[in-house]
N, C-alpha and C positions, 0 to 999 in steps of 0.2 A: 437705283441711283443712276443718273445720267452722267456719262464721261464727257468732260470739256473737250471742245474741238481742238484746241491747241495741243492737248495731250495726245489725242488720236493722231494728229498730223506728225508730231515729233516721233511717236512710236513707229509710224509708217516710214519715216525717213531713216531711222535706225535699221529697220528690216530690209529696205532696199539697198542701203549702203554696205551692209555686211557682205553680200556676195562679191561686190566690187573690190572690197579690201582683200578678199581671199584670192580672187581670180587674177586681178590686174598685175600683181608682182610676179606671178608664176607664168602667165601666158604672154603678157606684154610688158617685159621689164623696162623697156625704154619709153613706155607710154607717158604722155603728159599727165595722165590721171595720178600717177605716183608722185610727180612733182607737186601737183596741187595739194595732195594729201599731206605731203611733208611740209610744205609752206604753211598750211593751216595749223599743223602741229607746232611749228616754230612760233606762230602768232599766239597760240594758246599758252606755250611755255612763257612767253614774255608777259602775258596776262597774269600768269601765276606769280612771277617775280614782282610785278607792280602791286598786286593785291597783298602780297606778304609784307612789302615795305610801307604800305599805306597806313596812316593813323586813323582813318575813318572806320567806323563800325561796319560789319558785314563782310569782312575779308574772307571768311570761310565760304560764304555763298558765292562770291566772285570766283574763288578757286574751283568750286564745284561746277560753275557754269563753263569754265574753259576746259574741264577734264575730258569730255568726249573727243575734242580735237587732238589733244596731246596723246591720248590713248590710241586713237586711230592712226596717227603717224608712227607710234611705236610698233603697232601691229604690222603696218606696211613695211617698215624697215626690217622687222623680223622675218616676214615672208620672203623678202628679196634675198636674204642671207641664208635661208635654209635650202637644202637640196630637195628639189621637187616640192611636194606638198608637206614635207617634213615628216618626222616619225609620227605614226598614228594620226596622220592628217592634222598636224598641229596648226597649220595656217587656218584651216576651216574651223577648228575648235576655238581658236582665239577670236576670230571674227564673229562666230556665233555668240561667244560669251560677251563680247563688246556690245553687240546688239541687245542681248538680254538685259545687261546692266543698264543700258540707256533707256530701255522701255520701263524699267522699274523706277529709276531715279528721275528721268525727264526733267533736268534742271531748268531748261529754258522756259518751258510752258508754265511750270509751277512758279517760277520767279515772276513771270509776267502777270499771272493770275493774282499773286499775293499783292502786287503793287497797284494793279489797275482795274481789277474786276473782282466782284464778290464771289466767294466760293459757292458752287452749286450743291444741292442736296443737303443744305443746312436747314434744319427745321426752323420754322418761324417761332419767334419768341412768344411765349405764352405767359399771361399774367398769373403769377402764383398767388394762391390765397394767403391772406395775412394770418400769421401764426397767432394763436390765442395767447394773450399776455398771462404769464405765470408770475405770481408774486414772488419776490426774492425771500429766501429764508431769513435774511437780515432785517426784513421789513415786516415781520409778523407783529400784528397789533396785540401785544400782551400787556399793555398798560405801562410800558417802560417810561422812565423819565426822559427829559430832554437830553441829558448828558449821555445816557445809554443809546438813545436813537442816533445822536450825532456820531458816537463812536462806531455804531453798527454801519452807518453810511460810509465812513472812512474805511472800515474793515472790508465792506463789500467792494468798494472801489479798488482796493488792493488785490482783489481776487480771492478773498477768504483764505488767508495764509494758513497752511497746515490743514486745510479742509476743516476749519473750526468755526464756531459761531459764538458771538459775544452774548453771554447771558445777562451780565450786569456790569455797569461801570460805576465806580464810587469815587467821588472827589475826596482828596485828603484834606483834613481840616486846616484852614489858614493858608492853603496853597492855591495858586492860580492854575497851574498846569499839571500838578502831580495827581495821579489817580491810580486805582487798581481795577483791572478788568478781569472778570471771571469768564473763562473760555471752556467750551465743551466741544467734543467732536461732532461734526454735522451728521454722521451716520451713527445711529445708536449701537452701542456695543463695540465700536472701533476705538482703539487707543490713539491718543494724539502723538504723532511721530513727525519728525522733520521740522519742527517749529523752533526757530532760534531767536535769540535776542534781537538780531538785526531784522528778521522778518516782522517782529512786533514793533520795532522802533520806526521802520520805514513808513507805515501808514500815518503815524502821528508826527512825523518830522522831528524826531529827537535822536540823540546819539545812542548807539547800541549799548554803551556803558551805563546809560541811565535806565536800563530795563533789567529786571531780575525776574526769572521764572521760578515758581515754587509749586510744589505739589499741593493738592487740595485735600484736606482731611474730611472724612465722612462726618456730616453733622445731621442732627435731627431735621427731617424735612428736605434734605438735599443730599444728593449722591456725591461720591468722590471717586478716587482711584485714577487709573491711567487715562480714562476718557475725559478727565477734567484737568484744568491747569489754571493757575493764577499768575498774572503778569503785573508787576508793580512798576509803573512808569513814573520816575521821580526826577525830572530835569531840574526843578527848582531846589529840591533838597540837596541834590548832588552839587549844584553850583555853590550853595552855602557850605556844603561839606568840604569842597575844595578850597574855599577861601577862609572860613572860620570853623574848622572842625572841633568837635568836642573831644575830651580825653579818650573816650571809648572809640570814637570814629578814627582818631589819629592812630591809636594803637592797632585797630583792625586793619587800616589801610597801609601803615608803614612799618609795623613791628611784627604783628601776628601773621602776616601773609607768608606765602611760600618763599619769597625772597627777602623777608624781613630778618631782624636780628634775633627773634625768638619765634620761629615758625611753629604754627599750630597752637599758639597760646591765645588766651583771652584775658582782658583786663578785668579784675574783680572790682577794684576801686582805686581812686587816686586821692591821697590825703596830703595836707600841708600842715607842718608844724612850724609856725612863725617864731616861736620862742627859741627853738633849736636851729632854725634856719635850714630845714630839710623838707624835701618832697618825696613821699613814698608812693611807689607804683607796685601794688600787689596784683600778681597775675597767677594764672594756673593754666595747665595744659587742657585743651578741649577734650582730649582723650587721656583719661587719668592713668592709663597703662603706659604712657610714653614718658620718657625722662626729658626735662628741658634741655634744649641745645641753644645756648645763649652766646651771641657775639656782642659783647658789651659795647664796642665802638659802633656797631651797626644800630644797636638800640639807641645810643645817644644821638646818632644822626637822625633816626626816625622820630625821636621825641623833641628834637631841636635843642638838645643839651650839649654843653662843651664836652669834647672827648677827653676827659681828664680822669685818670685813674685815682687821683688823690681826692676827688670829690664825688665820684659815682662808684657805687659798690653793688654787688649782687649777692644775695643770700638764697641758697637753694634748699628746699625742704620737701623731698619727695617729688610730687608732680606740681608743687607750688613754688614760687620764688618771689623775692622782694628786691626791687630796684630802689636804692636810696641815693638821691641826688642832693648833695649838700651845697650850700652857698659858699662855704669856706672849708678848707681841708679839716675834717673833724679830728683826725689823729694828731694834728699839730697842737692840740690843747694839752696842757700839763695837768696831771692828776696827782697831787701831793700824797705821799704815803702817810698814814696815821696808824697809831697803835690799834684803834678800833677795827680798821680794815684788816690789819695783819694778825689779829688774834684768832687762832683757829677755833672752830666750833667743835662739838662733840665728835664729829666724824672726821676731824682733822683738816677741814677745808677753810681756806682764807682767800680774800680778794687780792689778786695779783695785778689786775688791770681792768680796763674797760674796752668794749668793742666800739665800732663806729656808731652803733645805734644807742650807745650809752648803757648797755647791759654790763653788769659786772662779770668778769671772768675769774674763776676760782682755780687754785692749785691746791695740792694736798701736802701735808707734812708726814702723813703715813697712809697706808692703804687700809681703810676701814673694812672694805668688803673682803680683802684677802687676809686680814688679820696679820699684817706684816709691815715692816718699814717700807720706804719707797726710795727708788733711785731718782736721778735727775739727769737731764741732758740739755745743755744750753749751748747753742751754736750761734756764731756771728763773727763778722770781721771786726777789726779794731775800731773803736769809737762807735760801735753799734748799740751799746747799752747793756752789755753782758754784766759788767761789774755793778751797775745800778740794780740789775735784777738779783745779783748775789745778795745785795744788802737787804732787800725786802724778803727774799727767801730765807736767809739766815735769821732775820728778825722774827719771822713767823715761827721758825723752828725753835728759836730760843724762848719765845713766848709760850711754846708748848712744852718747855722743860727739857729740851733736847740739847745734846752736846754737838758743837760744830768745830771742825778743823778746816783750815783753808791753806792751800799750797799753790804757789804760782812759780813760773819759770824765772821771772824777773820782778824785782821790787818796784812798786809804784805807790803813789800817794793813797789811792782809794783802798787798796788791800791792806796797807799799813793802818789806816783808820779803822777798818773792820776788825783788825787784830785786837783792838782794845775791848771789844764786846763779845769775843768768842774765846773758846778754850785755848786753841793753838793756831798760829799762823806763821808761815815761812815763805821764802822767795827764791828757791833754786831747785834744780832737779834732784839734788841729794836730799833736801828736806822732803820733797814729794815722795821719793822712794822710801824714806824712813817712815813717813806717816802711813803709807799704804801697807808697809810691812807690819807696823804696829796694829793697824786695823785688822789685818789678816790674822795676827796672833790673838786678837781679842775674840775672834770667832771661836778659837779653841778654848780660851779662858771662859767665855760665857756659856759654852756648851757644857761645862762642868760646874757652873755656879749653882748651888742649891737655892731653891725658893723658900722663903721663911715659913710658908703655911704647911708644907709637907716635907721639906728637906730634900726634895728631888729637883734636878734640873729640868727646865721646860723651854720650849721655843718662845721667842719674843711675842708678847701680846700687847699691842699699843693700847694705852689707856688703862691697863690693869695695874691697880695700885700695889698688888703683891709682887710685881716684877722687881728684882733686886738691882737692876741697872737701867740707865737711861739710853734712849736711842742716840746713836752716833751718826752724824752726817759728815762725810769726807768730801770736800770740794777740791777739785784739781783743775785750776785754770790753765789754759794753753796746754791741755793734755797731749795734743798732737805733737807739739814741739818737744815736750818732755819725753814722750815715748820714743822719739828718735835721737835722744841724747846718746853720745858715743859711750859713756861710762855707765849710766844708770837706766838707759832706755829699756833694756830687756827686763830689768827688775820691775820697773814701773808698769810695763805692759802686762807682764805675767801676774803680778799681784792685783792689778786692776781687773784682769779677766776673772781671777779667782774670786775677788770681792763681789763682782756683779752676780756671780753664780750662787755663792754660799752666804753672802752677807745678810740677806733679808731675814732669814729665820733667826738670826742672832741680833736683830735690831740695828744693823749697820747699813746705811745707804751710801751709795757712791754717786757723786755728782760731777762728772767730767764736763769740761767746757772747751771749745775750740772752734776751728774754722772749717771742719770737715768731719762727717760722720762715717767715713768709708774706711775699709780695711787697710788700704795702702797708706793711710795716714794714722795708724795706731789703733783704730777701732776694729777689733776682730768681729767676725760674724756673730759669735755667741755673745760677745759683749753688747753689740748693737741690738740684738734680739731681746736680751734681758732688760736693757735700758728702755727699749720701746714698749715692752709689755708691762713694765712696772713703774712708769713715770708718765708725765705729760710733757713731751719734748717741746722746747721753746726755741724757735729759730728766729733770730734777728736778721738784719740785712746781711746777706752773704756776698755782697759786691755787685750783684746784678739780679734782675728778676728771674732769669733762667737758673742761676745758681741757687737762689733761694727756693724755687720750686723743686729743684732736684734734691736739695738737702732735706726739704720737708717730706718729699715722697720717699726718701731713703729711710725716714723714721716712721712711715705709715705702712700699715699692713696691706692696704690697697691704694692704688693711685687715685685718690679723690682730687677734686678741684682744689688747687692751692691758691690763695689770694696773692696778689702782686704787691711787693714792697719796692717802690721806686727809690732811686738814690736821694731825691729831694722831692718835696711837694711843691709844685709850681702851677699856678693858674695860668691858663692860656689867655693872653691879652692881645686883642686885635687880630688882624690877619697877618700871617707870616708872609703871604705873597705880597701884600702891600708894603710891609717893612723891607722886603727884598728889593722891590721896585724903587723904594725911596733910599735904599742903602743904609737903613737904620739898624742898629744892634738890637738883638732880642732882649727883652726886659729880664733883669736878674731879680726874680722875686721868689727864689727857692727857700723852702723851709726844711730843716734837717728832719730826717726820719729816725733819728736816734731814739731808742726806747720803743719803737714799733716792732712788733714781733708776730709771728705765726705760731700759735700754740695748738698742738694736736690733742684733742680731747679724747676721752675714753672710747667713744664710739667711732673713732677714726676720722672725725670731721675736723678740718683745719679752720681755725678762726683767727681773723686779724684783730689784734688788740694793741692798745697803748699801755705799757706797763706803768705801775705807780712810780713816782719820782721820789728818790731819797736824796736830799740835798747834802752833799758831803762838805759843803762850806759851812754848814751849821752843825750843831751838836746832835748826833744821832742817838743820844741816850734816850730820847723820847720814844724811839721805836723799839729799843731792846729792854729786857727786864733789868731790874736794879742789880741783880747778882748774876755773874757768869756761871753757867752750868758746867760742871766738871765730871770726870769719871769717878767712880767709887774708889775708896781706899784699897779694896781688894783687887780691883782691876789694875790700879797703879802698881801695887806691890808685885803682882804677877808679871806685869810687863817689865818691871825693874829686875825681877829675878831672871828673866830671859835676856837681860841686857838691852832692852828696847826702849826704855824710858829714861831719857836724858835730854840735854839741850841739843835739839836736832840741827842747830846751826854750826855745831862743831865740825872740824874736818873729819874725813873718813877715818874711823878707828881701825887699827890693825886687825885684819881678819874679819871685818864686819860684813863685807860682801863677797870677798874672795880671799884665799889664803895669803899669808905673807910670802914675799919672794924668797926662793931658796937658791942655793949655789949649785950650778950644774957642773959638769966635768971640767969645763974651762975656767971655772971660777967666776963666771959672769952671773949677775943676778937676773932672774927671770920670774915673771909673775904668771902663775897658772891660776886663772880666775875660776875658782871653784868655791863651793859653799864652805863656810867656816864652822867652828864648833859652837860653843855656848853663846858666843857673841853674835852669832847669826840666828836665823830662824829655822835652822835645820835643812838647808838646801843640799848639804853634802857633808861627808866626814872630813875631819880636819886632816887626817893622815893620808887620805886617798890621793894618789898621784894623778888620776885622770880627772878631766873636767866633767862635772855633772851635765847630763843632757838637759838642754834648755829648749823650750818650745819656740820654734822659729816661725814668726808670723809676719815678717816684713823683710824687705830687701836689705835694710841696714843690719838687722839681726843676723841675716845669713852672711853678710860680709864680715861681721864681727866673729862669727863662728869660724869662718875660713881663716881669718887672721890668727885666731887662737890655735888652730890646728897646724898652720904653716909657720908659726912664730914670726909672722910678718910684723 
């Protein structure tokens, strides 16, 4: 290789200048040579500054070109300031290094050669032979149709995404751009990896959301597995799906997705009942082992339905569920009570109401499976429909030949009307205490009553014609208020607890009603457990949806989903935002939810129903039997012998609940409330001076006990 002349001359200059840089500062410090070198270095430094500030390209090359002058001046100044030749002949070493670096870099000659003359020793260009043309794997002539060949051309132009080959492209029927392409790996035996929807969409100019990748199943005559892939490209179908989706597509996109109101669900079918004005959406979980997680308001938004609890309901059954969307609130319909509906069947079941879907809901007058009477628990605030439910429940029991007693804390019109068709009815706490005490005594009486077929006493068997007595149902309205009565509350609660535990085997059912099922309001734990296990609790509106759910869960063994009962049923009309912007009032189109209740069935499932309507403004005799059912003469005589059968509206008899006041040492009368003698039911001895121990289950009872002990 020949060295250019400019390079050789520049290297010679560096070689000759190096001894001068080393000798001149040490031998001739005042020589003009040193001044020339330093001036050249100053010029080079100015060239550095100008090159660094310039916006033109090639600043690095200009800085390199001025470097030999700047470095030579630096070496000259260093040699002048060292003692002698410096340690280890430093001046000579610096000069030698400067020359060696200049010979290697030679910036001046190389810059000139690059700009003005061609480089030497560059081999002449040779004509390369033309490479033989290799056919593209996408252009194999396998008899493919025109669509497949066009798709292969686009695929090859994109660089064969994912190192795959298009085997076949198939047009979707009736679509212009939608098609399915079958892909396989270019190398046999290699799985397809790294292929995304975007990589498939780019060659065909569609959105990545219009591409779906799916595995290819093994078919006769064609392989499958990881080396094959199917891509469905559907821009036309997706455009139609976004504008006019079917019910299945809307459910999949807006409800069953991960962010939908029922994630992981699929729509089974959508049906419409024009006669009843309801649309049903039946769905199931894609994984049958999962339980539905439903956000009803999200489902409504996804399906384009009004977010209205009074018209949209959900019913869950295992992994399936049903969404019912009504045109009008279904529970605002009135279902009149009739004798046919209220007449119990052989198993003691009668229709007490209807669900949102029009299904009849049944309650029982006795427990056929347990061969015993039944209790009842009715909860709800004032004007929620409790007394209406009393009427149909008492009518069903009367039609079954049973005896009914009703006690309330205060007198009202409806309970007075019901008193005409039942055995006994009263309206104060004293009357309730006397009725519970008599029912408790009946347990002892019936335990000793002989049955006519063998002369031996037996437990109550509903429907057995040999039973010598009728089932007795004791209703206690506003039991919570009565249990907190200052005078008779402790007796009411104690007898109520005892009746719920022992009454069933003697054919006596206890039916308390109130506004709370919790212990601090008179319902002890054992009372609530017995009522829950031996009845179908019925919960009307408790004042708010949260309170209703809490009351229903308090009567259920497990916290199942509890339907919501709003204060009123009201359809959403127009946009609340637009009304606010116009300053208009919201429409008042509420419908009362009185009579709507949550009934807890035997399997623990809570069902929303509308109870049958008994019109108290009309004659209720059509619902009740012609004759009122009474106790037997034997039971009445035994109660009379115990001093418990009389007009319970009378004032408190002396010694009935506690002994007569006696004179203390100061001559002042003082009442020690203890059990009486024959006039009572055996709570304590008449002559005993100490108060009998009473079961304390509430704060009020504890206060009464303290007052009794301290003579407060």
